[in-house]
C-alpha positions as CSV (number, residue, x, y, z in Angstrom):
1,X,-32.1,-116.2,-92.3
2,X,-29.3,-118.2,-91.2
3,X,-28.4,-119.6,-87.8
4,X,-24.8,-117.9,-88.1
5,X,-26.5,-114.3,-87.7
6,X,-28.5,-115.2,-84.9
7,X,-25.6,-117.1,-83.1
8,X,-24.2,-113.7,-81.7
9,X,-28.0,-112.6,-80.6
10,X,-28.4,-115.8,-78.8
11,X,-25.2,-115.6,-76.7
12,X,-25.2,-112.1,-75.7
13,X,-29.7,-113.3,-74.6
14,X,-28.0,-116.0,-72.7
15,X,-25.3,-114.2,-70.9
16,X,-27.7,-111.3,-69.8
17,X,-30.0,-114.2,-68.4
18,X,-27.0,-115.6,-66.7
19,X,-26.5,-112.0,-64.5
20,X,-29.2,-111.2,-64.0
21,X,-30.0,-114.7,-62.7
22,X,-26.7,-114.2,-59.9
23,X,-28.1,-110.8,-59.3
24,X,-31.8,-112.5,-58.1
25,X,-29.9,-114.8,-56.3
26,X,-27.3,-112.3,-54.2
27,X,-30.7,-110.0,-53.6
28,X,-32.3,-113.3,-52.3
29,X,-29.3,-113.6,-50.2
30,X,-29.4,-110.4,-48.7
31,X,-32.8,-110.3,-48.1
32,X,-33.0,-114.1,-46.2
33,X,-30.0,-112.3,-43.8
34,X,-31.6,-109.4,-42.9
35,X,-35.0,-111.5,-42.3
36,X,-32.6,-113.4,-40.5
37,X,-31.9,-110.9,-37.7
38,X,-32.5,-110.7,-34.2
39,X,-32.6,-108.3,-31.5
40,X,-29.2,-108.5,-29.8
41,X,-27.3,-109.4,-32.9
42,X,-24.4,-107.7,-34.5
43,X,-24.4,-106.4,-37.3
44,X,-22.1,-104.3,-40.1
45,X,-23.8,-101.6,-42.0
46,X,-23.4,-100.8,-45.7
47,X,-21.1,-97.9,-44.4
48,X,-19.0,-99.8,-42.3
49,X,-20.5,-99.2,-38.9
50,X,-20.9,-102.1,-36.1
51,X,-23.5,-101.5,-33.8
52,X,-26.2,-104.1,-32.5
53,X,-29.6,-104.6,-33.0
54,X,-32.0,-103.4,-30.8
55,X,-35.4,-103.3,-32.2
56,X,-36.4,-104.4,-36.0
57,X,-39.6,-102.7,-37.8
58,X,-41.1,-103.6,-41.4
59,X,-39.0,-101.0,-43.1
60,X,-36.5,-100.2,-40.3
61,X,-33.8,-101.2,-37.8
62,X,-32.6,-99.4,-34.2
63,X,-28.9,-99.8,-33.7
64,X,-27.0,-99.3,-31.1
65,X,-24.0,-97.8,-32.3
66,X,-22.3,-96.7,-28.5
67,X,-23.9,-97.9,-24.9
68,X,-26.5,-95.7,-25.0
69,X,-26.4,-94.6,-28.5
70,X,-29.4,-95.4,-30.2
71,X,-29.4,-94.8,-34.4
72,X,-32.5,-96.1,-37.0
73,X,-31.3,-97.1,-40.0
74,X,-33.2,-99.1,-43.1
75,X,-33.5,-102.7,-43.4
76,X,-31.3,-102.6,-46.7
77,X,-28.6,-101.0,-45.1
78,X,-27.8,-103.9,-43.1
79,X,-24.7,-105.2,-45.4
80,X,-23.8,-108.4,-43.0
81,X,-25.2,-110.2,-39.9
82,X,-22.3,-111.4,-37.8
83,X,-21.6,-114.0,-35.6
84,X,-21.4,-113.5,-32.0
85,X,-17.7,-114.6,-31.7
86,X,-17.0,-112.3,-35.0
87,X,-18.8,-109.5,-33.8
88,X,-16.7,-109.4,-30.6
89,X,-13.6,-109.8,-32.1
90,X,-13.9,-106.7,-33.8
91,X,-15.1,-104.5,-31.8
92,X,-14.5,-105.7,-28.5
93,X,-10.9,-107.0,-29.4
94,X,-11.7,-110.1,-27.8
95,X,-9.8,-112.8,-29.1
96,X,-11.3,-116.7,-28.6
97,X,-8.1,-118.3,-30.6
98,X,-5.7,-121.0,-28.9
99,X,-3.3,-118.3,-29.4
100,X,-2.6,-116.0,-26.7
101,X,-0.2,-113.1,-27.0
102,X,1.6,-114.9,-23.8
103,X,2.5,-117.9,-25.3
104,X,6.7,-117.7,-25.8
105,X,6.8,-115.8,-28.6
106,X,9.8,-113.1,-28.7
107,X,9.3,-110.4,-30.9
108,X,12.8,-108.6,-31.1
109,X,12.8,-104.8,-31.1
110,X,15.0,-104.4,-33.9
111,X,16.2,-106.8,-37.0
112,X,20.0,-107.2,-36.0
113,X,19.2,-110.2,-34.3
114,X,17.0,-111.4,-36.8
115,X,20.1,-111.9,-39.3
116,X,22.5,-114.4,-39.0
117,X,25.8,-112.2,-39.2
118,X,24.6,-109.3,-37.2
119,X,27.6,-107.6,-36.0
120,X,27.2,-105.0,-32.6
121,X,27.1,-102.1,-33.9
122,X,25.2,-99.5,-31.3
123,X,23.3,-96.3,-32.6
124,X,26.7,-94.3,-31.5
125,X,28.9,-96.1,-33.4
126,X,27.2,-96.2,-36.5
127,X,28.3,-93.7,-39.5
128,X,26.5,-90.7,-39.9
129,X,25.1,-89.7,-43.1
130,X,25.8,-85.8,-44.1
131,X,22.2,-84.9,-45.3
132,X,22.8,-81.0,-45.6
133,X,23.3,-80.0,-49.8
134,X,27.4,-78.1,-50.0
135,X,27.0,-76.4,-53.8
136,X,30.8,-77.3,-55.1
137,X,33.1,-74.3,-54.6
138,X,33.1,-74.3,-58.9
139,X,29.0,-74.0,-58.7
140,X,28.8,-71.1,-56.4
141,X,31.2,-69.1,-58.0
142,X,29.7,-69.4,-61.6
143,X,26.4,-69.0,-60.5
144,X,27.5,-65.3,-59.4
145,X,29.6,-64.8,-62.1
146,X,26.4,-65.3,-64.9
147,X,25.7,-61.2,-64.3
148,X,27.7,-60.5,-61.8
149,X,25.5,-60.3,-58.9
150,X,25.5,-62.5,-56.1
151,X,21.3,-63.5,-54.2
152,X,22.2,-61.0,-51.6
153,X,22.9,-58.3,-53.6
154,X,19.4,-55.5,-54.4
155,X,19.0,-56.6,-57.9
156,X,19.6,-59.9,-58.0
157,X,17.6,-61.7,-60.0
């Protein structure tokens, strides 16, 4: 056999090796993250639920979902261990950044103040769109002449 015929098999085996290697690395990182969990840390489950770790066993974790509400989860169900600042920002809405809502930024109620050449047209002065459907007189006449009956009659189609 020549090397040209073996080349596709070599490439395939190499690709499979690289894929399994990266998958093993991800699994090891996830296991290391789960082993670093401690009671009191915030976590996100693979289902997207945020909770606080209360107790850790060999295979399970006791999570406090809400104050006084506890649930037992498998360690494999923990998707991410969060830092305290990130957990508080997501769950409690705490914002530790330097930007605050009272920084003097004014958000307008409408977009008219954002456009350069805006005219002062109030809602009462603005033209109203007529959204009602009004059939043309010619259309209404032809509909009634199709079979000599209109929609209000008993034998209408």
